[in-house]
DRENDREN-585869 format. One record per residue: residue number from 1; y, x, z of N, C-alpha, C in turn. Coordinates in steps of 0.2 Angstrom, whole numbers, plus 5000, padded with zeros to 4 digits. Each point is the difference from the previous one (the first is absolute). Last residue first. Layout:
N
SITE  bavo  n_north  n_east  n_up  ca_north  ca_east  ca_up  c_north  c_east  c_up
SITE   NUM        Y       X     Z         Y        X      Z        Y       X     Z
...
This chain:
254
SITE  bavo  n_north  n_east  n_up  ca_north  ca_east  ca_up  c_north  c_east  c_up
SITE   254     4930    5289  4877      5001     4997   4993     4993    4997  4998
SITE   253     5005    5013  5021      5002     4993   5000     5001    4997  4993
SITE   252     4993    5022  5003      4996     4997   5005     5002    4992  5000
SITE   251     5012    5016  4987      4994     4999   4997     4995    4995  5005
SITE   250     5021    5008  5008      5001     4995   4994     4994    4998  4997
SITE   249     5000    5017  5016      5001     4993   5003     5001    4995  4995
SITE   248     4998    5022  4993      4993     4997   5002     5001    4994  5004
SITE   247     5019    5010  4992      4996     4998   4994     4993    4997  5003
SITE   246     5015    5010  5015      5003     4994   4998     4995    4997  4994
SITE   245     4996    5022  5008      4998     4995   5005     5003    4993  4998
SITE   244     5005    5018  4986      4993     4999   5000     4998    4994  5005
SITE   243     5022    5007  5000      4999     4996   4994     4992    4999  5000
SITE   242     5008    5015  5016      5002     4993   5002     4998    4995  4994
SITE   241     4997    5023  4995      4995     4998   5006     5001    4993  5002
SITE   240     5015    5010  4985      4994     4998   4996     4995    4998  5005
SITE   239     5021    5007  5009      5000     4994   4996     4993    4998  4997
SITE   238     5003    5021  5011      5000     4994   5004     5000    4994  4997
SITE   237     5000    5019  4986      4994     5000   5004     5000    4994  5005
SITE   236     5020    5004  4987      4994     4997   4996     4994    5000  5005
SITE   235     5020    5011  5007      5000     4993   5001     4994    4996  4997
SITE   234     5003    5023  4997      4998     4999   5007     5000    4992  5001
SITE   233     5007    5008  4979      4993     5001   5001     4997    4998  5007
SITE   232     5023    4989  4993      4997     5006   4999     4993    5000  5001
SITE   231     5013    4980  5000      5005     5005   5000     4998    5007  4998
SITE   230     4993    4974  4993      4997     5006   5003     5005    5005  5000
SITE   229     4997    4973  4995      5005     5005   5000     4998    5005  5005
SITE   228     4986    4981  4997      5002     5002   4993     5005    5006  5000
SITE   227     4990    4987  5019      4996     5006   4997     5002    5002  4994
SITE   226     5013    4983  5012      4998     5005   5005     4996    5006  4997
SITE   225     5006    4981  4987      5005     5005   5000     4998    5006  5005
SITE   224     4986    4981  4998      5000     5004   4994     5005    5006  5001
SITE   223     5001    4983  5016      4993     5004   5001     5000    5005  4994
SITE   222     5017    4985  5000      5002     5005   5004     4993    5004  5001
SITE   221     4999    4981  4987      5004     5005   4997     5001    5006  5004
SITE   220     4988    4982  5009      4996     5003   4995     5004    5006  4996
SITE   219     5011    4985  5015      4996     5004   5004     4996    5005  4995
SITE   218     5014    4983  4990      5004     5006   5003     4995    5005  5004
SITE   217     4989    4985  4981      5004     4998   5005     5003    5007  5003
SITE   216     4994    4997  4974      4997     5002   5006     5004    4998  5006
SITE   215     5008    4997  4977      4994     4996   5001     4996    5001  5007
SITE   214     5020    5012  4992      5002     4993   4999     4994    4996  5002
SITE   213     4999    5024  5000      5006     4998   5004     5002    4993  4999
SITE   212     4982    5010  4988      4998     5000   5007     5006    4998  5004
SITE   211     4997    5001  4975      5002     4994   5004     4998    5001  5007
SITE   210     4988    5017  4986      5004     4995   4997     5002    4995  5005
SITE   209     4984    5018  5003      5007     5001   5003     5005    4995  4997
SITE   208     4975    4993  4996      5002     5007   5003     5007    5000  5003
SITE   207     4986    4982  4990      5006     5002   4997     5003    5006  5002
SITE   206     4979    4986  5006      4999     5006   4996     5007    5002  4997
SITE   205     4998    4980  5013      4998     5005   5004     5000    5007  4997
SITE   204     5006    4976  4995      5003     5006   4997     4999    5006  5004
SITE   203     4993    4978  5007      4999     4999   4992     5003    5006  4996
SITE   202     5000    4999  5025      4993     5001   4997     5000    4999  4992
SITE   201     5017    5006  5020      5001     4998   4993     4994    5000  4996
SITE   200     5000    5005  5023      5006     4997   5000     5002    4998  4993
SITE   199     4979    5011  5006      5001     4995   5006     5007    4996  4998
SITE   198     4992    5017  4985      4995     4995   5001     5001    4995  5005
SITE   197     5015    5018  4997      5001     4995   4995     4994    4995  5000
SITE   196     4999    5018  5015      5005     4996   5002     5002    4994  4995
SITE   195     4984    5017  4994      4998     4996   5005     5005    4995  5003
SITE   194     5007    5015  4983      4995     4995   4998     4997    4996  5005
SITE   193     5014    5018  5006      5004     4994   4997     4995    4995  4997
SITE   192     4990    5019  5010      5003     4996   5005     5004    4994  4997
SITE   191     4991    5016  4985      4995     4996   5003     5003    4995  5006
SITE   190     5014    5017  4990      4998     4994   4995     4995    4996  5003
SITE   189     5004    5019  5013      5006     4995   5000     4999    4994  4995
SITE   188     4984    5018  4999      4999     4995   5006     5006    4996  5001
SITE   187     5002    5015  4983      4994     4996   4998     4999    4995  5006
SITE   186     5015    5017  5004      5003     4995   4996     4995    4995  4998
SITE   185     4993    5019  5012      5004     4995   5004     5003    4995  4996
SITE   184     4990    5018  4989      4995     4995   5002     5003    4995  5005
SITE   183     5014    5017  4992      4998     4996   4994     4995    4995  5002
SITE   182     5008    5015  5016      5004     4995   4999     4998    4996  4994
SITE   181     4988    5019  5005      4999     4995   5005     5004    4994  4999
SITE   180     5003    5019  4986      4994     4996   4998     4999    4994  5005
SITE   179     5018    5014  5006      5001     4996   4994     4994    4996  4997
SITE   178     4998    5016  5019      5004     4993   5001     5001    4996  4994
SITE   177     4983    5020  5007      5003     4997   4994     5003    4994  5001
SITE   176     4987    5015  5016      5007     5002   4999     5003    4998  4993
SITE   175     4978    4995  5010      5000     5005   4995     5007    5003  5000
SITE   174     4996    4981  5013      4997     5005   5003     5000    5006  4996
SITE   173     5009    4981  4991      5004     5002   5005     4997    5006  5004
SITE   172     4987    4989  4984      5005     5004   4997     5005    5003  5005
SITE   171     4983    4986  5007      4997     5006   4998     5006    5004  4997
SITE   170     5005    4978  5008      4999     5005   5005     4997    5007  4998
SITE   169     5003    4982  4984      5007     5002   5003     4999    5006  5005
SITE   168     4980    4990  4991      5003     5005   4995     5007    5002  5003
SITE   167     4988    4984  5012      4997     5006   5001     5004    5005  4995
SITE   166     5006    4978  4998      5002     5002   5006     4997    5007  5002
SITE   165     4993    4989  4980      5007     5003   5000     5003    5002  5006
SITE   164     4978    4990  5001      5000     5006   4996     5007    5003  4999
SITE   163     4998    4979  5011      4997     5006   5004     5000    5006  4996
SITE   162     5007    4981  4988      5004     5002   5005     4998    5006  5004
SITE   161     4987    4988  4983      5004     5006   4998     5004    5002  5005
SITE   160     4985    4981  5002      4996     5006   4999     5005    5006  4999
SITE   159     5009    4979  5004      4995     5002   5005     4997    5006  4999
SITE   158     5012    4991  4982      5004     5003   5006     4996    5002  5006
SITE   157     4989    4988  4983      5002     5007   4997     5004    5004  5006
SITE   156     4995    4977  5003      4994     5004   5001     5002    5007  4998
SITE   155     5017    4985  4996      4999     5001   5008     4994    5005  5001
SITE   154     5004    4992  4978      5004     5005   5002     5000    5002  5007
SITE   153     4987    4982  4992      4997     5007   4997     5005    5005  5002
SITE   152     5006    4979  5006      4995     5002   5004     4997    5006  4998
SITE   151     5018    4991  4988      5002     5002   5007     4994    5003  5004
SITE   150     4995    4989  4979      5003     5007   4999     5003    5003  5007
SITE   149     4991    4978  5000      4995     5005   4999     5003    5007  4999
SITE   148     5015    4982  5002      4996     5001   5006     4995    5005  4999
SITE   147     5011    4993  4981      5004     5005   5004     4997    5001  5007
SITE   146     4989    4985  4986      5000     5006   4997     5004    5005  5004
SITE   145     5001    4978  5006      4993     5002   5001     4999    5008  4998
SITE   144     5020    4988  4995      5000     5002   5007     4993    5003  5002
SITE   143     5016    4996  4978      4993     5000   5002     4998    5003  5006
SITE   142     5024    4989  4992      4997     5006   5002     4992    4998  5001
SITE   141     5016    4986  4983      4999     5001   5007     4995    5006  5002
SITE   140     5018    5000  4979      4993     4998   5002     4999    5000  5007
SITE   139     5022    4999  4981      4997     5002   5006     4994    4997  5002
SITE   138     5006    5002  4974      5002     4996   5006     4997    5003  5006
SITE   137     4998    5002  4972      5004     5004   5005     5002    4995  5005
SITE   136     4989    4993  4979      4996     5002   5006     5003    5004  5006
SITE   135     5007    4990  4977      5001     4996   5006     4995    5002  5005
SITE   134     5005    5011  4978      4994     4996   5001     5000    4995  5006
SITE   133     5018    5014  4992      4998     4997   4994     4994    4996  5002
SITE   132     5022    5009  5014      4992     4999   5001     4998    4996  4994
SITE   131     5023    5015  5012      4997     4996   4995     4993    5000  5000
SITE   130     5013    5007  5018      5005     5001   4995     4998    4996  4993
SITE   129     4995    4997  5028      4998     5000   4993     5005    5001  4995
SITE   128     4995    5006  5026      5006     4998   4997     4998    5000  4992
SITE   127     4983    4997  5022      5002     5004   4994     5006    4997  4997
SITE   126     4994    5000  5026      5000     4995   4995     5002    5004  4993
SITE   125     4987    5013  5021      5006     4995   4999     4999    4995  4994
SITE   124     4984    5018  5010      5005     5002   4995     5006    4995  4999
SITE   123     4981    4997  5016      5001     5008   4999     5006    5002  4996
SITE   122     4994    4977  5004      5000     5003   5007     5001    5007  4999
SITE   121     4996    4988  4980      5006     4998   5003     5002    5004  5006
SITE   120     4985    5008  4979      4999     4997   5007     5006    4999  5004
SITE   119     4997    5011  4978      5003     4994   5000     4999    4996  5007
SITE   118     4992    5022  4990      5007     5000   5001     5003    4994  5001
SITE   117     4977    5002  4995      5001     5004   5005     5007    5001  5002
SITE   116     4993    4988  4980      4999     4996   5007     5002    5004  5006
SITE   115     4999    5009  4976      5006     4997   5003     5000    4997  5007
SITE   114     4982    5009  4984      5002     5004   5006     5007    4998  5003
SITE   113     4990    4990  4980      4995     4999   5005     5002    5004  5007
SITE   112     5014    5002  4980      5000     4993   5002     4995    4999  5006
SITE   111     5010    5024  4998      4996     4996   4996     5000    4993  5003
SITE   110     5020    5018  5003      4994     4998   5003     4996    4995  4996
SITE   109     5022    5019  5004      4997     4996   4995     4993    4998  5002
SITE   108     5024    5008  5012      4993     5000   5000     4997    4995  4995
SITE   107     5024    5014  5008      4997     4996   4996     4992    5000  5000
SITE   106     5026    5007  5013      4992     5000   5001     4997    4995  4996
SITE   105     5025    5013  5003      4997     4995   4996     4992    5001  5001
SITE   104     5023    5007  5017      4994     5002   4995     4998    4994  4997
SITE   103     5021    5010  5018      4997     4995   4995     4995    5003  4996
SITE   102     5015    5010  5017      4993     4998   5002     4997    4995  4995
SITE   101     5026    5002  4998      4996     5005   5004     4993    4996  5002
SITE   100     5011    4991  4978      5002     5000   5007     4995    5005  5003
SITE    99     5003    5006  4975      4997     4994   5004     5003    5001  5007
SITE    98     5001    5014  4979      5006     4996   5003     4999    4995  5005
SITE    97     4982    5013  4988      5005     5005   5002     5006    4996  5004
SITE    96     4974    4993  5002      5005     5000   4995     5006    5003  5002
SITE    95     4972    5000  5005      5006     5000   5003     5005    5000  4994
SITE    94     4973    4990  5002      5006     5003   4997     5006    5001  5004
SITE    93     4970    4996  4999      5007     4999   5004     5005    5004  4996
SITE    92     4974    4988  4995      5005     5005   4999     5006    4999  5004
SITE    91     4972    4992  4996      5006     4999   5003     5004    5006  4999
SITE    90     4976    4983  4994      5004     5006   4999     5007    5000  5002
SITE    89     4974    4986  5004      5007     5001   5000     5002    5007  4997
SITE    88     4978    4990  5009      5002     4996   4994     5008    5001  4999
SITE    87     4994    5006  5024      4995     4999   4995     5003    4996  4994
SITE    86     5015    5017  5016      4997     4993   5000     4995    4999  4994
SITE    85     5013    5020  5005      4998     4998   5006     4996    4994  5001
SITE    84     5002    5018  4979      5003     4994   5002     4997    4998  5007
SITE    83     4999    5026  4992      4997     4994   4998     5004    4994  5004
SITE    82     5015    5010  4994      4993     5001   4997     4996    5004  5005
SITE    81     5026    4989  4993      4995     5000   5006     4993    5000  4997
SITE    80     5024    5009  4991      4994     4996   4997     4995    5000  5006
SITE    79     5027    5004  4999      4994     5001   5004     4995    4996  4997
SITE    78     5026    5010  4994      4995     4995   4998     4994    5003  5005
SITE    77     5029    5003  4997      4994     5002   5003     4994    4995  4998
SITE    76     5023    4998  4992      5000     5007   5002     4993    5003  5004
SITE    75     5012    4980  4981      4994     5002   5005     5000    5007  5002
SITE    74     5022    4985  4991      4996     5006   4999     4994    5000  5005
SITE    73     5012    4977  4992      5002     5006   5004     4995    5005  4999
SITE    72     5001    4979  4988      5004     4998   5005     5003    5007  5003
SITE    71     4984    5000  4983      5005     4996   4997     5006    4999  5005
SITE    70     4979    5009  5007      5004     5005   4997     5006    4997  4997
SITE    69     4983    4987  5009      5004     5003   5005     5005    5004  4997
SITE    68     4985    4991  4985      5004     4995   5003     5005    5003  5005
SITE    67     4983    5013  4991      5005     4999   4995     5005    4995  5003
SITE    66     4981    5004  5013      5005     5005   5000     5005    5000  4995
SITE    65     4984    4983  4999      5003     5000   5007     5005    5006  5000
SITE    64     4986    5000  4982      5005     4995   4999     5004    4999  5007
SITE    63     4982    5015  5001      5004     5002   4995     5006    4995  4999
SITE    62     4982    4993  5013      5004     5005   5004     5005    5003  4995
SITE    61     4984    4987  4990      5005     4996   5004     5004    5004  5004
SITE    60     4984    5011  4987      5005     4997   4996     5005    4996  5004
SITE    59     4981    5009  5011      5005     5005   4998     5006    4997  4996
SITE    58     4982    4985  5007      5005     5003   5005     5005    5005  4998
SITE    57     4981    4986  4990      5007     5000   4997     5005    5003  5005
SITE    56     4977    4998  5005      5000     5004   4994     5007    5000  4996
SITE    55     4994    4986  5020      5002     5007   5001     5000    5005  4994
SITE    54     5007    4973  5000      4994     5005   5000     5001    5007  5001
SITE    53     5016    4981  5012      4998     5002   4993     4994    5004  5000
SITE    52     5021    4990  5016      4993     4998   4999     4999    5001  4993
SITE    51     5017    5010  5020      5000     4998   4992     4992    4999  4999
SITE    50     5020    5003  5021      4993     4999   4999     4999    4997  4993
SITE    49     5021    5014  5015      4997     4995   4995     4993    5001  4999
SITE    48     5021    5006  5017      4993     5001   5000     4997    4994  4995
SITE    47     5024    5014  5007      4998     4995   4996     4992    5001  5000
SITE    46     5015    5008  5022      4998     5002   4993     4999    4993  4996
SITE    45     5017    5003  5022      4993     4998   4997     4999    5002  4993
SITE    44     5019    5003  5018      4995     5006   4998     4994    4997  4996
SITE    43     5017    4985  5009      5004     5005   4996     4995    5006  4997
SITE    42     4987    4978  5007      5006     5003   5003     5003    5005  4995
SITE    41     4979    4980  5003      5004     5004   4995     5006    5002  5004
SITE    40     4979    4987  5007      5003     5006   5003     5005    5003  4996
SITE    39     4984    4981  4996      5007     4998   5003     5003    5006  5004
SITE    38     4979    4999  4986      4999     4999   5008     5007    4999  5003
SITE    37     4997    5004  4976      4995     4995   5002     5000    4999  5007
SITE    36     5015    5017  4992      5002     4993   4997     4995    4995  5002
SITE    35     4995    5022  5006      5005     4997   5005     5002    4993  4997
SITE    34     4979    5007  4988      5003     5004   5005     5005    4996  5004
SITE    33     4994    4993  4975      4997     5000   5006     5004    5004  5005
SITE    32     5001    4986  4975      5003     5005   5004     4997    5000  5007
SITE    31     4989    4994  4975      5004     4997   5006     5002    5006  5004
SITE    30     4989    4992  4974      5003     5005   5004     5003    4997  5006
SITE    29     4982    4996  4976      5004     4998   5006     5003    5006  5004
SITE    28     4986    5001  4979      5000     4993   5001     5004    4998  5006
SITE    27     4998    5020  4981      5002     4999   5007     5000    4993  5001
SITE    26     4996    5009  4979      4994     5001   5004     5002    5000  5007
SITE    25     5015    4996  4982      4995     4995   5000     4995    5001  5005
SITE    24     5026    5008  5001      4994     5003   4998     4995    4994  5001
SITE    23     5023    4998  5005      5000     5002   4993     4993    5002  4998
SITE    22     5007    4997  5023      4999     4993   4996     4999    5001  4993
SITE    21     5005    5019  5013      4993     4998   5001     4999    4993  4997
SITE    20     5022    5009  4999      4995     5004   4996     4993    4998  5001
SITE    19     5016    4990  5013      5001     4998   4993     4996    5004  4996
SITE    18     5000    5005  5023      4996     4994   4999     5001    4998  4992
SITE    17     5012    5019  5008      4992     5001   4999     4997    4994  4999
SITE    16     5023    4998  5002      4998     5004   4994     4993    5001  5000
SITE    15     5009    4990  5019      5000     4995   4994     4998    5004  4994
SITE    14     5001    5012  5020      4995     4995   5000     5000    4996  4994
SITE    13     5018    5014  5003      4994     5004   4999     4994    4996  4999
SITE    12     5020    4990  5007      5001     5002   4993     4993    5004  4998
SITE    11     5003    4993  5023      4998     4995   4995     5000    5002  4993
SITE    10     5007    5016  5016      4993     4998   5001     4998    4994  4995
SITE     9     5023    5006  5001      4996     5005   4997     4992    4999  5000
SITE     8     5015    4985  5012      5000     4999   4993     4996    5005  4996
SITE     7     5001    5002  5023      4996     4994   4998     5001    4999  4993
SITE     6     5013    5018  5009      4993     5001   5000     4995    4994  4998
SITE     5     5025    5001  4990      4997     5000   5007     4993    5002  4999
SITE     4     5015    5011  4982      4998     4993   5002     4997    5000  5007
SITE     3     5006    5020  4989      5006     4996   4997     4999    4992  5002
SITE     2     4992    5023  5015      4998     4995   4996     5006    4996  4997
SITE     1     4999    5027  5006      5002     4993   5003     4998    4994  4995
């Protein structure tokens, strides 16, 4: 049971980490992203900290972060994200023993040149700056031309990939392998979410399942639901066929 409120606990952990980062000369800045940057903080929110520093200091910085957390509470789980999902970055997650339910600390170390990818306002919100020694941390306007080109490349990939994965679902069902077929069905479901994202949230089309229930319209959510909840192997055959037809319609009008 928490001795303090969830909000106070969260603030105490964040303050401890930021204090440790301030003490390092190789860390030039730190901001909070995630739900804090997008105005979505609730009782289940993590701490999402972005730390600007050279990557050759990453291990030492993470060691200081872990020591700071441990001064508040015991770390019970660590995830060293390897390879990191973003260019010029390193990332680790932590679970803490006495934390509120679902609480985690997500820390990303990013180089000065790599920070811009996390600062686009339309995609990541307003950075909550903890400290900034260089004055460079600020929300940036979205590079719409670059994003438009990425959407076009992804659409071309989907036009090529969808018919292949549709065939693979049917093949594995014909072989009597419904679990393998379901795996390919999930790939197609992700494609549907991306296509709906291109139409309804083009700035964040590639956020996959994230925020589908707050950013996509009701009819798009119901469409995803229709194909997401599969009762059994028999239902999969019919749903995958219908999903294939829906995907082809989406591709024709994209």
